[in-house]
DRENMI-56828 format. One record per residue: residue in three letters; x, y, z of N, C-alpha, C in turn. Coordinates in nm, 2 decimals. Each point is the difference from the previous one (the first is absolute). Layout:
BEGIN
fimar  n.c1  n.c2  n.c3  ca.c1  ca.c2  ca.c3  c.c1  c.c2  c.c3
ALA  X  Y  Z  X  Y  Z  X  Y  Z
...
//
This chain:
BEGIN
fimar  n.c1  n.c2  n.c3  ca.c1  ca.c2  ca.c3  c.c1  c.c2  c.c3
MET  3.29  2.53  -1.91  -0.12  -0.03  -0.08  -0.12  0.03  0.08
SER  -0.10  0.06  -0.07  -0.13  0.03  0.06  -0.08  -0.13  0.02
LYS  -0.11  0.02  0.07  -0.09  -0.11  0.02  -0.07  -0.04  -0.13
THR  -0.03  0.09  -0.08  -0.06  -0.02  -0.13  0.10  -0.08  -0.09
THR  0.13  0.03  0.00  0.10  -0.08  -0.08  0.01  -0.14  0.05
TYR  0.00  -0.02  0.14  0.00  -0.14  0.05  -0.12  -0.08  -0.04
TYR  -0.12  0.07  0.00  -0.12  -0.07  -0.04  0.00  -0.04  -0.14
GLU  0.05  0.10  -0.09  0.01  -0.04  -0.14  0.10  -0.11  -0.03
HIS  0.11  0.00  0.08  0.10  -0.10  -0.02  -0.06  -0.14  0.04
ASN  -0.07  -0.01  0.11  -0.06  -0.12  0.04  -0.11  -0.05  -0.09
LEU  -0.08  0.10  -0.05  -0.10  -0.03  -0.09  0.05  -0.06  -0.13
LYS  0.11  0.06  -0.05  0.07  -0.05  -0.12  0.05  -0.14  0.02
LEU  0.06  -0.03  0.11  0.05  -0.14  0.03  -0.12  -0.10  0.00
HIS  -0.11  0.05  0.06  -0.11  -0.09  0.01  -0.06  -0.03  -0.14
GLN  -0.01  0.11  -0.08  -0.05  -0.01  -0.14  0.09  -0.09  -0.08
GLU  0.13  0.01  0.01  0.10  -0.08  -0.07  -0.02  -0.15  0.04
SER  -0.02  -0.02  0.13  -0.02  -0.14  0.04  -0.12  -0.06  -0.06
LYS  -0.11  0.07  0.00  -0.13  -0.04  -0.06  0.02  -0.03  -0.15
ARG  0.08  0.09  -0.06  0.02  -0.01  -0.15  0.08  -0.13  -0.03
ASN  0.10  -0.03  0.08  0.08  -0.12  -0.02  -0.09  -0.13  0.02
ILE  -0.09  0.00  0.10  -0.09  -0.11  0.01  -0.09  -0.01  -0.12
LEU  -0.05  0.11  -0.05  -0.09  0.00  -0.12  0.08  -0.05  -0.12
ASN  0.13  0.04  -0.02  0.08  -0.05  -0.11  0.02  -0.15  0.01
ILE  0.02  -0.05  0.12  0.02  -0.15  0.01  -0.12  -0.07  -0.04
ILE  -0.12  0.05  0.04  -0.12  -0.07  -0.03  -0.02  0.00  -0.15
LEU  0.02  0.12  -0.07  -0.02  0.01  -0.14  0.10  -0.07  -0.09
SER  0.13  -0.01  0.05  0.10  -0.05  -0.08  0.03  -0.15  0.03
THR  -0.04  -0.05  0.12  0.04  -0.13  0.04  -0.12  -0.09  0.03
SER  -0.08  0.04  0.10  -0.11  -0.08  0.05  -0.11  -0.03  -0.10
MET  -0.05  0.11  -0.07  -0.11  -0.02  -0.09  0.05  -0.08  -0.13
PRO  0.12  0.03  -0.06  0.05  -0.08  -0.11  0.02  -0.14  0.04
HIS  0.04  -0.03  0.12  0.03  -0.14  0.05  -0.14  -0.07  0.00
GLN  -0.10  0.06  0.04  -0.14  -0.06  0.00  -0.04  -0.03  -0.15
VAL  0.03  0.09  -0.09  -0.03  -0.03  -0.14  0.08  -0.12  -0.05
HIS  0.12  -0.01  0.04  0.09  -0.12  -0.04  -0.06  -0.13  0.05
ASN  -0.05  0.00  0.13  -0.06  -0.12  0.05  -0.13  -0.03  -0.07
ILE  -0.08  0.10  -0.03  -0.12  -0.03  -0.08  0.03  -0.06  -0.13
LYS  0.10  0.05  -0.07  0.03  -0.06  -0.13  0.05  -0.15  0.02
THR  0.08  -0.02  0.11  0.04  -0.14  0.02  -0.11  -0.10  0.02
ILE  -0.10  0.05  0.08  -0.12  -0.09  0.02  -0.08  -0.02  -0.13
LEU  0.00  0.10  -0.08  -0.07  -0.01  -0.13  0.07  -0.10  -0.09
TRP  0.14  0.00  0.00  0.07  -0.09  -0.08  -0.01  -0.14  0.05
MET  -0.01  -0.02  0.13  -0.02  -0.13  0.06  -0.14  -0.06  -0.05
ASN  -0.10  0.08  0.00  -0.13  -0.05  -0.05  0.00  -0.03  -0.15
LEU  0.07  0.08  -0.08  0.01  -0.02  -0.14  0.08  -0.13  -0.02
LEU  0.10  -0.02  0.08  0.08  -0.13  -0.01  -0.09  -0.12  0.02
PHE  -0.08  0.01  0.11  -0.10  -0.11  0.03  -0.09  -0.03  -0.12
ILE  -0.05  0.11  -0.06  -0.09  -0.02  -0.12  0.07  -0.07  -0.11
GLY  0.13  0.04  -0.03  0.08  -0.06  -0.10  0.02  -0.15  0.02
LEU  0.04  -0.03  0.13  0.03  -0.14  0.03  -0.12  -0.08  0.00
SER  -0.11  0.05  0.05  -0.13  -0.08  0.00  -0.05  -0.03  -0.14
SER  0.02  0.10  -0.09  -0.05  -0.02  -0.14  0.08  -0.12  -0.06
GLN  0.12  -0.02  0.04  0.08  -0.11  -0.06  -0.03  -0.14  0.08
ILE  0.00  0.01  0.13  -0.01  -0.12  0.08  -0.15  -0.05  0.00
PHE  -0.10  0.09  0.00  -0.14  -0.05  0.01  -0.05  -0.05  -0.14
LYS  0.08  0.00  -0.10  -0.05  -0.04  -0.13  -0.06  -0.14  0.00
ASN  0.07  -0.09  0.07  -0.04  -0.14  0.00  -0.07  -0.04  0.13
ILE  -0.05  0.10  0.07  -0.07  -0.03  0.12  -0.14  0.05  -0.01
GLU  -0.09  -0.09  0.04  -0.15  0.03  -0.02  -0.03  0.12  0.10
LEU  -0.07  0.10  -0.05  -0.03  0.11  0.08  -0.11  -0.03  0.11
ASN  0.02  0.05  0.12  -0.10  -0.02  0.10  -0.02  0.12  0.09
TYR  -0.06  -0.02  0.11  -0.03  0.12  0.09  0.12  0.07  0.05
PHE  0.11  -0.08  0.02  0.13  0.06  0.06  0.06  0.09  -0.11
HIS  -0.01  -0.03  -0.12  0.05  0.09  -0.11  -0.07  0.13  0.00
VAL  -0.13  0.00  0.02  -0.08  0.12  0.01  0.04  0.09  0.12
LEU  0.02  -0.07  0.11  0.05  0.07  0.12  0.14  0.06  -0.03
PHE  0.09  -0.07  -0.06  0.13  0.04  -0.02  0.00  0.13  -0.09
TYR  -0.07  0.00  -0.11  0.00  0.12  -0.09  -0.08  0.11  0.07
SER  -0.10  -0.03  0.09  -0.07  0.11  0.06  0.09  0.08  0.10
PHE  0.09  -0.08  0.07  0.09  0.07  0.09  0.11  0.08  -0.07
ILE  0.04  -0.06  -0.12  0.10  0.07  -0.08  -0.06  0.13  -0.05
ALA  -0.12  0.00  -0.05  -0.07  0.12  -0.05  -0.02  0.10  0.11
LEU  -0.04  -0.05  0.12  -0.02  0.10  0.12  0.13  0.07  0.03
SER  0.11  -0.08  0.00  0.13  0.06  0.03  0.04  0.11  -0.10
ILE  -0.02  -0.03  -0.13  0.04  0.09  -0.10  -0.08  0.13  0.01
ILE  -0.13  -0.02  0.02  -0.09  0.12  0.02  0.04  0.09  0.12
LEU  0.03  -0.06  0.11  0.05  0.07  0.12  0.13  0.08  -0.03
MET  0.09  -0.06  -0.08  0.13  0.06  -0.03  -0.02  0.12  -0.09
ILE  -0.09  -0.02  -0.10  -0.03  0.11  -0.09  -0.06  0.12  0.07
VAL  -0.09  -0.03  0.10  -0.06  0.11  0.08  0.11  0.07  0.08
ALA  0.09  -0.08  0.06  0.11  0.05  0.08  0.09  0.09  -0.08
LEU  0.02  -0.04  -0.12  0.09  0.09  -0.09  -0.07  0.13  -0.03
LEU  -0.13  -0.01  -0.02  -0.07  0.13  -0.03  -0.01  0.09  0.12
LYS  -0.01  -0.06  0.12  0.00  0.08  0.12  0.13  0.06  0.03
ASN  0.11  -0.07  -0.04  0.14  0.05  0.03  0.04  0.11  -0.10
ARG  -0.08  0.03  -0.10  0.04  0.10  -0.09  -0.01  0.14  0.06
TYR  -0.09  0.02  0.10  -0.02  0.13  0.06  0.11  0.02  0.11
LYS  0.07  0.12  -0.01  0.10  0.03  0.10  -0.02  0.15  0.04
TRP  0.04  0.02  0.12  0.00  0.14  0.05  0.15  0.04  0.01
TYR  0.03  0.11  -0.06  0.14  0.05  0.00  0.04  0.11  0.09
GLY  -0.10  0.05  0.08  0.03  0.10  0.09  0.03  0.13  -0.07
GLY  0.08  0.09  0.07  0.04  0.12  -0.05  -0.12  0.10  -0.01
TYR  0.02  0.11  -0.07  -0.10  0.10  -0.02  0.02  0.07  -0.13
ASP  -0.09  -0.02  -0.09  0.02  0.05  -0.14  -0.07  0.14  -0.02
ASP  -0.08  0.04  0.10  -0.08  0.12  -0.02  0.09  0.12  0.02
ILE  0.06  0.06  -0.11  0.09  0.11  0.01  -0.07  0.13  0.06
ASN  -0.14  0.01  -0.03  -0.07  0.11  0.05  0.00  0.01  0.15
TYR  0.00  -0.12  0.07  0.00  0.00  0.14  0.13  0.06  0.05
ALA  0.12  -0.02  -0.07  0.12  0.06  0.05  0.00  0.15  -0.02
HIS  -0.07  0.05  -0.10  -0.01  0.14  -0.02  -0.09  0.07  0.10
ASP  -0.10  -0.08  0.05  -0.09  0.05  0.10  0.06  0.01  0.14
ILE  0.11  -0.07  0.02  0.06  0.01  0.14  0.06  0.14  0.02
TYR  -0.04  0.05  0.12  0.05  0.14  0.03  0.15  -0.01  0.03
ASP  0.07  0.10  -0.05  0.14  0.01  0.02  0.04  0.05  0.14
ASN  0.01  -0.09  0.09  0.04  0.03  0.13  0.09  -0.11  0.06
LYS  0.03  0.01  0.13  0.09  -0.09  0.05  -0.05  -0.15  0.01
PHE  -0.13  -0.01  -0.02  -0.06  -0.14  0.01  -0.02  -0.06  -0.14
SER  0.04  0.07  -0.11  -0.03  -0.04  -0.14  0.06  -0.14  -0.02
LYS  0.13  -0.02  0.03  0.06  -0.12  -0.02  -0.06  -0.12  0.09
SER  -0.03  0.04  0.12  -0.06  -0.10  0.09  -0.14  -0.05  -0.06
ASP  -0.08  0.10  -0.05  -0.13  -0.04  -0.06  0.02  -0.10  -0.12
MET  0.09  0.03  -0.08  0.02  -0.08  -0.12  0.05  -0.14  0.04
LEU  0.10  0.00  0.09  0.05  -0.13  0.05  -0.11  -0.08  0.07
GLY  -0.09  0.07  0.07  -0.11  -0.07  0.07  -0.10  -0.06  -0.11
THR  -0.02  0.08  -0.10  -0.09  -0.05  -0.11  0.06  -0.13  -0.07
LEU  0.13  0.01  -0.03  0.07  -0.12  -0.06  -0.01  -0.12  0.09
LEU  0.03  0.03  0.13  0.00  -0.11  0.09  -0.14  -0.07  0.01
LYS  -0.10  0.08  0.00  -0.14  -0.05  0.01  -0.03  -0.08  -0.13
ASN  0.04  0.05  -0.12  -0.03  -0.08  -0.12  0.08  -0.13  -0.01
ASP  0.12  0.01  0.05  0.08  -0.13  0.00  -0.06  -0.10  0.09
ASP  -0.05  0.05  0.11  -0.06  -0.09  0.10  -0.12  -0.07  -0.05
ILE  -0.09  0.08  -0.07  -0.12  -0.05  -0.07  0.04  -0.10  -0.10
ALA  0.10  0.03  -0.08  0.04  -0.09  -0.11  0.05  -0.14  0.06
ILE  0.07  0.01  0.11  0.05  -0.13  0.06  -0.12  -0.08  0.05
LYS  -0.09  0.06  0.07  -0.12  -0.07  0.05  -0.08  -0.06  -0.12
GLU  -0.02  0.08  -0.11  -0.08  -0.05  -0.11  0.07  -0.12  -0.07
ASN  0.13  0.02  -0.02  0.08  -0.11  -0.07  0.00  -0.13  0.09
ARG  0.00  0.02  0.13  -0.01  -0.12  0.09  -0.13  -0.07  -0.01
LYS  -0.11  0.08  -0.02  -0.13  -0.06  -0.02  -0.01  -0.08  -0.13
ILE  0.06  0.06  -0.10  0.01  -0.07  -0.13  0.08  -0.13  0.01
MET  0.11  0.00  0.07  0.08  -0.12  0.02  -0.08  -0.10  0.08
LYS  -0.07  0.04  0.10  -0.08  -0.09  0.09  -0.11  -0.07  -0.08
ASN  -0.07  0.08  -0.09  -0.10  -0.06  -0.09  0.06  -0.10  -0.10
THR  0.12  0.04  -0.05  0.06  -0.09  -0.10  0.05  -0.13  0.07
ALA  0.05  0.01  0.13  0.04  -0.11  0.07  -0.12  -0.10  0.03
TRP  -0.12  0.06  0.02  -0.12  -0.08  0.02  -0.03  -0.09  -0.12
TYR  0.01  0.06  -0.12  -0.03  -0.07  -0.12  0.11  -0.11  -0.02
MET  0.13  0.04  0.03  0.11  -0.10  -0.02  -0.02  -0.12  0.09
ASN  -0.04  0.03  0.12  -0.02  -0.11  0.10  -0.10  -0.10  -0.05
TYR  -0.11  0.04  -0.04  -0.10  -0.09  -0.05  0.04  -0.07  -0.13
ALA  0.07  0.08  -0.08  0.05  -0.06  -0.13  0.10  -0.11  0.03
LEU  0.08  0.02  0.10  0.10  -0.11  0.03  -0.07  -0.12  0.06
LYS  -0.10  0.02  0.08  -0.08  -0.11  0.05  -0.07  -0.08  -0.11
SER  -0.05  0.08  -0.10  -0.07  -0.07  -0.11  0.10  -0.08  -0.09
THR  0.12  0.06  -0.02  0.10  -0.07  -0.07  0.05  -0.12  0.07
PHE  0.01  0.00  0.13  0.04  -0.12  0.07  -0.10  -0.11  0.00
VAL  -0.13  0.04  0.01  -0.10  -0.11  -0.02  0.00  -0.06  -0.14
ALA  0.02  0.09  -0.10  0.01  -0.05  -0.14  0.12  -0.10  -0.01
PHE  0.11  0.04  0.06  0.12  -0.09  0.00  -0.03  -0.14  0.06
LEU  -0.07  0.00  0.11  -0.04  -0.12  0.07  -0.09  -0.09  -0.09
LEU  -0.10  0.07  -0.07  -0.09  -0.07  -0.09  0.08  -0.05  -0.12
PHE  0.09  0.07  -0.05  0.09  -0.04  -0.11  0.07  -0.13  0.03
VAL  0.07  0.00  0.12  0.07  -0.12  0.04  -0.10  -0.12  0.03
SER  -0.11  0.03  0.06  -0.10  -0.11  0.03  -0.05  -0.06  -0.13
ILE  -0.03  0.08  -0.10  -0.05  -0.05  -0.13  0.10  -0.09  -0.06
ILE  0.13  0.04  0.00  0.11  -0.08  -0.06  0.01  -0.13  0.07
ALA  0.00  0.01  0.14  0.02  -0.12  0.08  -0.11  -0.10  -0.02
TYR  -0.12  0.05  0.00  -0.12  -0.09  -0.02  0.00  -0.06  -0.14
SER  0.04  0.08  -0.10  0.00  -0.06  -0.14  0.11  -0.11  -0.01
ALA  0.12  0.03  0.07  0.10  -0.10  0.00  -0.04  -0.13  0.07
SER  -0.07  0.01  0.11  -0.04  -0.12  0.07  -0.11  -0.08  -0.08
GLN  -0.08  0.08  -0.07  -0.10  -0.07  -0.08  0.06  -0.08  -0.12
THR  0.10  0.07  -0.06  0.07  -0.07  -0.11  0.08  -0.12  0.04
LYS  0.06  0.01  0.12  0.08  -0.11  0.05  -0.10  -0.12  0.04
GLY  -0.11  0.03  0.06  -0.10  -0.10  0.04  -0.05  -0.07  -0.13
GLY  -0.03  0.08  -0.10  -0.05  -0.06  -0.13  0.10  -0.09  -0.06
ASN  0.13  0.03  0.00  0.11  -0.08  -0.05  0.01  -0.13  0.07
GLU  -0.02  0.00  0.14  0.01  -0.12  0.08  -0.11  -0.09  -0.03
ILE  -0.12  0.05  -0.02  -0.12  -0.08  -0.03  0.02  -0.07  -0.13
MET  0.05  0.07  -0.10  0.02  -0.06  -0.13  0.11  -0.11  0.00
ALA  0.10  0.03  0.09  0.11  -0.11  0.01  -0.05  -0.12  0.07
GLU  -0.10  0.01  0.09  -0.05  -0.11  0.07  -0.10  -0.08  -0.09
GLU  -0.07  0.07  -0.08  -0.11  -0.06  -0.09  0.07  -0.08  -0.12
LYS  0.11  0.04  -0.04  0.06  -0.05  -0.12  0.03  -0.15  0.01
PRO  0.07  -0.06  0.10  0.03  -0.14  0.00  -0.13  -0.08  0.03
VAL  -0.10  0.05  0.06  -0.12  -0.07  0.03  -0.07  -0.03  -0.13
LYS  0.00  0.10  -0.09  -0.07  -0.02  -0.13  0.07  -0.10  -0.08
GLN  0.14  -0.01  0.00  0.07  -0.10  -0.07  -0.02  -0.14  0.05
SER  -0.02  -0.01  0.13  -0.02  -0.14  0.06  -0.14  -0.05  -0.03
GLU  -0.09  0.10  -0.02  -0.14  -0.04  -0.02  -0.02  -0.05  -0.15
GLN  0.09  0.02  -0.09  -0.02  -0.04  -0.13  0.01  -0.15  -0.01
PRO  -0.10  -0.07  -0.06  0.00  -0.15  -0.01  0.10  -0.05  -0.10
VAL  0.07  -0.10  0.04  0.10  -0.06  -0.09  -0.06  -0.13  -0.06
ASN  -0.01  -0.01  -0.13  -0.06  -0.11  -0.07  0.11  -0.11  -0.03
THR  0.01  -0.09  0.09  0.10  -0.11  -0.01  -0.07  -0.13  -0.04
THR  -0.14  0.00  -0.01  -0.07  -0.13  -0.02  0.03  -0.05  -0.14
GLY  0.00  0.09  -0.10  0.03  -0.04  -0.14  0.14  -0.06  -0.02
SER  0.10  0.06  0.06  0.14  -0.04  -0.02  0.02  -0.14  0.07
ASP  -0.07  -0.02  0.12  0.02  -0.13  0.07  -0.07  -0.11  -0.08
ALA  -0.11  0.03  -0.06  -0.07  -0.11  -0.08  0.08  -0.04  -0.12
GLU  0.06  0.10  -0.06  0.09  -0.03  -0.12  0.12  -0.09  0.04
ALA  0.06  0.03  0.11  0.12  -0.07  0.05  -0.04  -0.15  0.03
SER  -0.12  -0.02  0.06  -0.04  -0.14  0.04  -0.03  -0.08  -0.13
GLU  -0.06  0.07  -0.10  -0.04  -0.07  -0.12  0.12  -0.04  -0.08
ARG  0.11  0.08  0.00  0.12  -0.04  -0.07  0.07  -0.11  0.07
SER  0.00  -0.01  0.13  0.06  -0.11  0.07  -0.07  -0.13  -0.03
MET  -0.13  0.00  -0.01  -0.08  -0.12  -0.03  0.03  -0.05  -0.14
LYS  0.02  0.09  -0.10  0.03  -0.04  -0.13  0.14  -0.07  -0.01
LYS  0.09  0.05  0.08  0.13  -0.06  0.01  -0.01  -0.14  0.05
//
């Protein structure tokens, strides 16, 4: 084998390796990110559904506003992340005119493999940038969802303690009110003494 043939062989192996990395990113890593984004969205929608039922009998306050603000922030971040994740770089080279312009010589195959390798490398770098940006949005959306969850639990716990405290106060006040009611025994005692005198 000539030096050119060895070079083409090594170049092809390198290009195939890059292509496999790009295929993994396109078929596994980026779809997995989309799946995680949808999971976070469903969690926030679940919180909205639960809160609409549980908060019916609870007086709205500042914590409710904070809860819904963090939920809205998380949803907005996830929608932006989905829009960012739409764009993908697929590598390859679609310009057929470029292939026709390559001179037919012993370096023709090497030139084309080099071009494919360069485009695949660019696609890998650009897709990793997209994944990094998406991960940034996901990170802050998760933090926002976690804060909303803490507020959700705090509101329920505070409402439960207020309800329990109110029931205890009512239970303590009830016998006091009954004991304070005046009992009119004067009339019945007078009638009894009058009857005994007649006898």
